[in-house]
C-alpha positions in Angstrom: 95.9 79.6 106.1 98.2 78.8 109.0 96.4 78.1 112.3 99.5 77.6 114.5 98.2 78.0 118.0 99.2 80.6 120.5 99.2 80.1 124.3 95.6 81.2 124.2 94.3 78.8 121.6 92.1 77.0 124.1 89.9 80.1 124.3 86.7 79.9 122.2 87.2 82.3 119.3 86.4 82.5 115.6 89.1 84.9 114.4 91.9 83.2 112.5 95.6 84.2 113.0 97.3 86.0 110.1 98.7 84.0 107.2 102.3 84.9 107.9 102.3 83.6 111.5 105.9 82.6 112.3 106.6 83.5 115.9 105.2 80.3 117.4 104.0 80.1 121.0 105.2 82.7 123.4 104.9 81.2 126.9 105.2 84.6 128.6 101.6 85.3 127.5 99.4 84.3 130.3 95.8 83.1 130.2 92.9 85.3 131.3 92.2 82.8 134.0 95.7 83.2 135.5 95.5 87.0 135.1 92.2 87.0 137.1 93.6 85.0 140.0 93.8 87.0 143.2 97.3 87.3 144.6 95.9 86.7 148.1 94.8 83.3 147.1 98.2 82.4 145.8 100.2 84.0 148.6 103.7 85.3 148.0 105.1 81.8 147.4 102.4 81.1 144.9 102.9 84.4 143.0 106.6 83.6 142.7 105.9 80.1 141.5 103.6 81.4 138.8 106.4 83.9 137.7 108.9 81.1 137.6 106.6 78.8 135.6 105.6 81.4 133.1 109.0 83.0 132.6 111.1 79.8 132.9 113.1 81.0 135.9 113.9 79.3 139.2 114.1 82.1 141.7 113.1 81.4 145.3 112.5 83.6 148.2 115.8 82.5 149.7 117.8 82.8 146.5 120.9 85.0 146.4 120.1 86.6 143.2 117.4 87.9 141.0 120.1 89.0 140.0 121.5 89.6 143.5 118.7 89.7 146.0 118.1 88.9 149.6 115.0 87.2 150.9 113.6 90.4 152.5 114.1 92.4 149.3 112.2 90.0 147.1 109.5 89.7 149.8 109.1 93.5 149.8 108.5 93.6 146.1 105.7 91.0 146.1 104.1 91.7 149.4 102.2 94.9 148.6 100.5 93.2 145.6 99.3 90.4 147.9 98.4 92.8 150.7 96.2 94.8 148.3 94.8 91.5 146.9 95.7 92.6 143.4 95.2 90.0 140.7 98.1 88.2 139.2 97.7 90.0 135.9 98.4 93.3 137.6 101.6 92.2 139.3 102.7 90.4 136.2 102.1 93.5 134.0 104.2 95.6 136.5 107.2 93.2 137.0 107.5 91.1 133.8 109.4 93.7 131.8 112.1 93.9 134.4 112.2 90.2 135.6 115.3 89.2 133.7 117.3 92.4 133.6 117.3 94.0 137.0 118.1 93.0 140.5 115.2 93.1 142.9 116.3 96.4 144.5 116.6 98.0 141.1 113.1 96.8 140.2 111.5 98.5 143.2 113.5 101.7 142.8 113.0 101.8 139.0 109.2 101.6 139.3 109.1 104.3 142.0 111.2 106.6 140.1 109.4 106.1 136.8 106.0 106.7 138.5 107.3 109.9 140.0 108.8 111.2 136.7 105.7 110.3 134.8 103.5 112.2 137.3 105.8 115.2 137.2 106.0 115.2 133.4 102.3 115.3 133.0 101.9 118.0 135.6 104.4 120.2 133.7 102.8 119.5 130.3 99.6 121.4 131.2 99.8 125.2 131.4 97.5 128.1 130.4 94.8 125.8 129.0 97.2 124.1 126.6 99.4 121.0 126.5 103.0 121.9 125.8 103.8 119.1 123.4 101.8 117.2 120.8 104.0 114.1 121.2 102.4 113.0 124.5 102.4 109.4 125.6 99.1 107.9 126.7 98.4 107.5 130.5 97.4 103.8 130.1 98.1 100.9 127.8 96.7 97.4 127.4 99.5 95.0 128.2 98.4 92.1 126.0 100.8 89.6 127.6 99.4 90.3 131.1 95.9 91.1 129.8 95.8 94.1 132.1 95.6 97.9 131.6 98.8 99.3 133.1 100.0 102.8 133.6 102.5 104.0 131.0 105.3 104.4 133.6 105.6 100.6 134.0 106.4 100.2 130.2 110.2 99.8 129.9 112.3 102.3 127.9 113.2 99.6 125.3 109.5 99.7 124.2 109.7 102.4 121.7 106.8 104.5 120.6 106.6 102.6 117.3 106.0 99.4 119.3 102.8 100.8 120.8 99.9 99.7 118.7 96.7 101.6 118.2 93.2 100.2 117.8 90.6 102.2 115.8 87.0 101.1 115.4 83.5 102.2 114.3 81.1 102.9 117.1 77.8 101.0 117.1 74.4 102.2 118.1 73.6 102.1 121.8 71.1 99.3 121.2 73.9 97.2 119.6 76.5 97.5 122.4 76.8 97.0 126.1 78.8 98.7 128.8 81.0 95.8 129.9 82.8 95.7 133.3 86.0 93.8 133.0 88.9 92.8 135.2 91.3 93.9 132.4 90.9 97.5 133.7 90.3 96.5 137.3 86.6 97.1 136.9 87.3 100.8 137.1 85.1 101.9 134.3 82.7 100.3 131.8 84.0 99.5 128.3 81.4 99.9 125.5 81.5 96.7 123.5 79.4 95.4 120.6 76.9 92.8 121.8 78.6 90.1 119.7 82.2 90.8 120.5 84.5 90.5 123.5 87.9 91.6 124.6 89.4 88.1 124.7 88.9 87.8 120.9 90.4 91.2 120.3 93.4 90.2 122.5 93.9 87.0 120.6 93.9 88.8 117.2 96.3 91.5 118.4 98.7 89.0 119.8 98.6 87.0 116.6 99.4 90.2 114.7 102.5 90.6 116.9 101.4 93.3 119.3 102.5 93.5 122.9 101.2 96.8 124.1 98.2 98.5 122.6 95.9 101.5 123.2 92.2 101.4 122.9 90.1 104.6 123.2 88.2 103.1 126.1 91.4 103.2 128.2 90.8 106.8 129.2 93.4 108.7 127.3 93.4 112.5 127.5 91.3 113.5 124.5 93.6 116.1 122.9 96.6 113.7 122.6 94.7 110.9 121.0 96.3 111.7 117.6 99.8 110.9 118.9 98.7 107.3 119.6 97.7 106.8 116.0 101.1 108.0 114.9 102.2 104.5 115.9 103.7 102.2 113.2 100.7 99.8 113.5 97.1 100.7 113.8 94.5 97.9 113.6 91.1 99.1 112.5 87.7 97.4 113.0 85.5 99.0 110.4 82.4 97.1 111.4 82.7 97.7 115.2 85.2 96.8 117.8 86.2 93.2 117.6 83.7 92.3 114.9 84.4 90.5 111.7 84.8 92.7 108.5 81.4 92.2 106.9 80.1 95.4 105.2 76.9 95.8 103.3 75.9 98.4 100.7 74.2 100.7 103.1 77.2 100.8 105.4 78.7 104.0 103.9 75.5 105.9 104.4 75.2 105.1 108.1 76.2 107.6 110.8 78.0 104.6 112.4 80.3 104.2 109.4 83.9 104.4 110.4 84.5 106.7 107.4 82.0 109.2 108.7 83.0 109.6 112.3 84.8 112.8 113.3 87.4 111.2 115.6 88.5 108.6 113.0 90.0 111.2 110.6 93.1 111.4 112.7 93.3 107.6 113.0 94.0 106.8 109.4 97.6 105.8 108.7 99.6 104.8 105.6 99.9 101.2 106.7 96.5 100.4 108.3 95.9 96.8 109.4 92.4 95.7 108.8 91.0 93.9 111.8 88.4 91.2 111.9 89.4 89.6 108.6 88.5 85.9 109.0 88.6 84.9 105.3 84.9 84.0 105.4 83.5 87.5 105.0 83.7 88.4 101.3 82.2 91.8 100.5 80.2 92.4 97.3 82.4 93.7 94.5 80.8 97.2 94.6 81.2 97.4 98.4 84.8 96.3 98.2 85.6 98.9 95.5 84.0 101.7 97.6 85.9 100.5 100.6 89.2 100.5 98.8 88.5 103.9 97.2 87.7 105.5 100.6 90.8 104.2 102.2 93.1 105.4 99.4 91.3 108.8 99.4 91.7 109.3 103.2 95.4 108.2 103.1 96.0 110.8 100.5 94.3 113.5 102.4 96.2 112.6 105.6 99.5 112.5 103.8 99.1 115.8 102.0 98.2 117.5 105.3 96.2 120.5 103.7 94.2 122.1 106.4 91.3 123.1 104.2 91.0 119.7 102.7 91.1 118.1 106.2 88.4 120.6 107.3 86.3 119.9 104.2 86.5 116.2 105.0 85.6 116.8 108.7 82.6 118.9 107.6 80.8 115.9 106.3 81.4 113.7 109.3 79.2 113.1 112.4 80.0 113.7 116.0 78.2 113.5 119.3 79.2 117.1 120.0 80.1 119.9 117.5 83.3 120.5 119.5 84.6 117.1 118.6 85.0 118.1 115.0 87.5 120.8 116.0 89.2 118.5 118.5 89.5 115.8 115.8 91.5 118.2 113.6 93.9 119.4 116.4 96.7 116.8 116.0 96.4 116.9 112.2 97.4 120.5 111.8 100.7 120.0 113.7 100.1 122.6 116.5 103.1 123.9 118.5 100.9 123.3 121.5 97.7 121.2 121.9 94.6 122.9 123.2 92.9 121.3 126.1 89.5 119.7 125.6 87.1 122.0 127.2 83.5 120.7 127.1 82.1 124.1 127.9 83.8 125.7 124.9 81.8 126.2 121.6 83.2 124.7 118.4 83.6 128.3 117.0 85.7 129.4 120.0 87.7 126.2 119.9 88.6 126.8 116.2 89.9 130.2 117.0 92.1 128.7 119.8 93.3 126.0 117.4 94.2 128.5 114.7 96.4 130.3 117.2 98.2 127.1 118.0 98.5 125.3 114.6 101.8 125.2 112.8 102.9 128.4 110.9 102.6 126.4 107.6 99.0 125.4 108.2 98.2 129.0 109.1 99.9 130.0 105.9 97.5 127.7 104.0 94.5 129.4 105.5 95.9 132.8 104.6 96.9 131.9 101.0 94.3 129.4 100.0 91.0 130.4 101.6 89.3 132.7 99.0 87.3 135.0 101.4 88.1 137.4 104.2 87.4 135.9 107.6 84.2 136.9 109.4 85.5 135.8 112.8 88.1 137.5 114.9 90.5 138.2 112.1 90.3 138.9 108.4 93.2 136.7 107.3 91.7 133.4 108.4 88.3 131.8 108.1 85.9 131.3 111.0 84.6 127.9 111.8 81.2 128.9 110.4 82.9 129.7 107.1 84.8 126.4 107.2 81.6 124.4 107.7 79.6 126.2 105.0 82.3 127.1 102.5 81.4 126.4 98.9 84.2 128.2 97.3 87.3 126.4 96.3 90.9 127.2 95.6 93.2 124.5 94.3 96.1 124.2 96.7 98.9 121.8 95.7 101.5 123.1 98.0 101.7 121.9 101.6 104.0 124.8 102.5 103.0 127.9 100.5 104.3 130.3 103.3 104.3 130.8 107.0 102.0 133.0 109.1 103.7 133.3 112.4 102.3 134.6 115.6 103.4 136.8 118.5 101.7 135.3 121.5 102.4 138.3 123.7 100.6 140.8 121.4 98.1 138.4 119.8 99.7 139.6 116.5 100.2 137.6 113.3 102.8 138.3 110.6 104.0 137.0 107.3 107.3 137.6 105.6 107.1 137.8 101.8 107.2 139.8 98.6 104.6 142.6 98.2 103.3 144.9 95.6 102.0 147.8 97.7 99.9 149.4 95.0 98.6 147.5 91.9 95.5 147.6 89.7 93.6 144.3 89.6 91.2 143.8 86.7 89.0 141.1 85.3 88.1 139.0 88.3 84.8 140.7 89.1 82.8 139.0 86.4 82.2 135.5 84.9 81.6 134.0 88.4 80.9 130.4 87.4 81.9 127.7 89.8 84.6 125.3 88.5 85.7 127.7 85.8 88.8 129.8 86.0 88.4 133.6 85.7 91.2 135.4 83.9 92.4 138.9 84.7 95.5 141.0 84.9 97.6 143.0 87.4 99.1 146.4 86.3 101.7 148.2 88.5 104.8 150.2 88.3 108.2 148.9 89.4 110.7 151.1 91.4 112.1 152.4 88.1 108.7 153.7 87.1 108.2 151.1 84.4 104.7 149.8 83.9 104.5 146.0 84.4 101.6 143.6 83.7 101.1 140.0 84.4 98.1 137.6 83.9 96.2 136.3 86.9 93.5 133.6 87.3 91.0 132.6 90.0 89.1 129.3 90.1 87.0 130.2 93.1 83.7 132.2 92.7 84.4 134.9 95.3 84.3 138.3 93.4 87.3 140.6 93.4 86.1 144.1 92.2 88.3 146.0 89.8 90.4 148.4 91.8 93.7 149.3 93.5 95.0 146.8 96.0 98.1 145.6 97.9 99.3 142.1 96.9 101.3 139.6 99.0 102.8 136.6 97.2 103.4 133.1 98.4 106.9 132.3 99.5 107.2 128.9 97.9 109.1 128.4 94.7 106.4 126.9 92.6 108.7 126.3 89.7 110.8 123.9 91.8 107.5 122.2 92.9 106.4 121.3 89.4 103.8 124.0 89.1 104.1 127.1 86.9 102.2 129.7 89.1 102.4 131.6 92.3 99.7 132.4 94.8 98.7 135.9 95.7 96.6 137.4 98.5 94.8 140.6 97.5 93.7 143.2 100.1 94.4 146.6 101.5 97.3 147.9 103.5 95.7 150.0 106.2 97.0 153.2 107.8 98.1 151.3 110.9 100.3 149.1 108.7 98.1 146.0 109.0 97.1 144.1 105.9 93.4 143.4 105.5 92.7 140.4 103.3 90.0 140.4 100.6 90.6 137.3 98.5 93.3 135.2 96.6 94.3 134.4 93.0 97.4 133.0 91.2 99.7 134.2 88.5 100.5 131.8 85.7 103.4 131.3 83.3 101.7 130.1 80.1 104.8 130.3 78.0 106.6 127.1 77.0 110.1 128.1 78.0 113.2 126.2 78.8 114.6 126.3 82.4 117.2 129.0 81.6 114.7 131.4 80.2 112.3 130.6 83.1 115.1 131.4 85.6 115.8 134.8 83.9 112.1 135.6 84.0 111.8 134.8 87.7 114.7 137.2 88.4 113.1 139.9 86.4 109.8 139.5 88.1 111.5 139.7 91.5 113.1 142.9 90.5 109.6 144.4 89.8 108.3 143.9 93.3 108.2 147.1 95.4 109.8 145.5 98.5 109.8 142.4 100.7 109.3 142.4 104.4 107.1 141.4 107.3 103.5 142.3 107.2 101.0 142.2 110.0 97.8 140.4 109.1 94.5 141.8 110.4 
């Protein structure tokens, strides 16, 4: 393994750099000692000398350019940092990104404008107890080169979102961690750290991996928008605790402190997760390694498929300090049009109702077409949080987008556009209720020409559907084009006020082995049998 040193190699650490290290030493990375140096001790001349030495420039207070500056202009940039007695890491984090590319006047103006725009942007984002966009940048980032937490507005435009790294980690028990005060965040708030870890080691590992700006959940991000951070290209995960080596034992997966069991980490899984704390010396037992790999693959599949009931089922078995956190941990995953604010006074049940109003129409469609029971909360078409947390029924749901349930926010109304059989006899799904076994029944109805039509239906869940007359609404997806030979149906009653009241769900199945041309003719024939298509208000 290569051990080519970085500019920080003099620090005492045990983590080795990655095997593919090729960037060499980047002299623009400053040491923690230099970052901690008060600007008042250096003076304006000393601050400029440190910049020149670090960034290989030769600017002076009397130079004619930086690119084209006057002495008074350069003085006006550095003087406030010295007057406030900021440390060198702070001024370095603010000015380094612009040192080569802007004249001094532009630097000052740019930072003022960016701060104002950032403040205005965040003010406009919050309205009516919701955040107007899910793609919200964090308020603060850890500038690893300066070793300081900096406001997002100092990060230059050329640093794209994909260049902002995320750090995910397991939380240790209170007895195994300490609330550390650190100059990295200006001693503004304590950072919970494992007793045997420190931020210098984490910084070294992140720099060796190639990170420049990163976000750590201790850096006070607004809770609802955490998920957008983990949309980053690179997320480094410390499964054994922040900054700790990867050394897992057999009892790890049963612990409430396990990364795989924490509510917040469900949104932090990515397709290309980087495992932090790998030193090469910590070899897990074969059984532990196999479980570890299986859990990662399983979670990546769940995250990629994006099925709300599967995500909720996974969340059900996780632990959180507050019940509300389980709902908040799902918010970003269900692609809401708006993000709900994190209200500590709100119950988890109420928070779920708010989230269902805001989640994408496709995820709302999944709840309508996949959940096998009528809701017992505010609306029949969607499950309550209590049902989500206690649900033992199942409905296999292979389609990410079976249909859309849209919402009229002005009237608090929900509607679905799809094919409907207004009156049909459903038979055979009220008996043989055995979990895991498909029940078989049939639907009988008359088409507009008065011809009696019949097709076979099946249900894998155990919720009973008594024989009787119902209104049926079909999924909008073309299952044949998706590799599946069935369509989903919601069964219920069309009330006198025109609203559809859901009872349960089942699917129709094409059991015949037919070639594509025959299948296409059959689809067209079935479509002709439906009474009508249109918009239906869900109740």
